[in-house]
C-alpha positions in Angstrom: 0.0 0.0 0.0 1.3 3.4 -0.9 1.9 6.1 1.7 -0.5 8.9 1.5 0.8 12.1 0.0 0.8 15.5 1.8 -2.4 16.5 0.1 -4.2 13.5 1.5 -2.7 13.5 5.0 -5.0 14.6 7.9 -3.8 17.2 10.4 -5.6 18.3 13.6 -6.7 21.9 13.6 -8.8 24.0 15.9 -9.7 27.6 16.8 -7.1 29.4 18.9 -8.6 32.3 20.8 -5.2 33.9 21.4 -4.3 33.8 17.7 -7.9 34.5 16.7 -7.8 32.0 13.9 -7.9 28.3 13.1 -4.5 26.8 13.6 -2.6 23.6 13.5 -2.3 21.9 16.8 0.3 19.7 18.4 0.4 17.4 21.4 1.5 18.8 24.8 4.6 17.5 26.5 2.5 14.7 28.2 0.1 13.6 25.5 -1.8 11.5 28.1 -2.6 14.5 30.4 -2.1 17.7 28.5 -4.4 19.1 25.9 -3.3 19.8 22.4 -1.6 23.2 21.9 -1.5 25.9 19.2 1.7 25.5 17.1 2.0 29.3 17.0 1.5 30.6 20.6 1.7 27.2 22.5 -1.6 28.0 24.3 -3.7 24.9 25.3 -6.7 24.2 23.1 -9.5 22.3 24.9 -11.8 21.3 22.0 -13.3 22.1 18.7 -10.9 19.9 16.8 -11.3 18.8 13.2 -9.2 17.1 10.7 -7.9 19.1 7.7 -6.1 17.6 4.7 -2.8 19.0 3.5 -4.6 20.6 0.6 -6.8 22.5 3.0 -3.8 23.7 5.0 -2.2 25.2 1.9 -5.4 27.3 1.3 -5.2 28.5 4.9 -1.7 29.8 4.5 0.4 26.8 5.7 2.6 26.7 2.5 5.9 25.9 4.2 4.7 22.6 5.5 5.0 21.0 2.0 8.0 22.8 0.5 8.5 22.5 -3.2 10.6 19.5 -4.1 14.0 20.2 -5.8 16.0 18.0 -8.1 18.0 16.5 -5.2 21.3 18.2 -6.0 23.0 19.9 -3.1 22.9 23.3 -4.9 19.2 23.0 -5.7 17.3 25.8 -4.2 20.4 27.9 -3.6 20.2 29.6 -6.9 23.0 27.6 -8.6 20.9 24.7 -9.8 20.3 24.9 -13.5 16.9 23.0 -13.2 15.2 25.6 -11.0 
């Protein structure tokens, strides 16, 4: 079975009152006892979670999560790759 691509992978998002927007969330230090946290301000988020695909994240401004792929050469992306 093939691994799902970024576009098809689910990420947990929720509303962060501090950031006043829907954000990606991450697990707290102790995933058993701590709530998920905002990846931007680290504030605990108690609920309202939903799954979003990688495609949805890109439309919400999370473009750096799935950086463009280069050709694999060490210089790719540094301006000296002839393929870019």
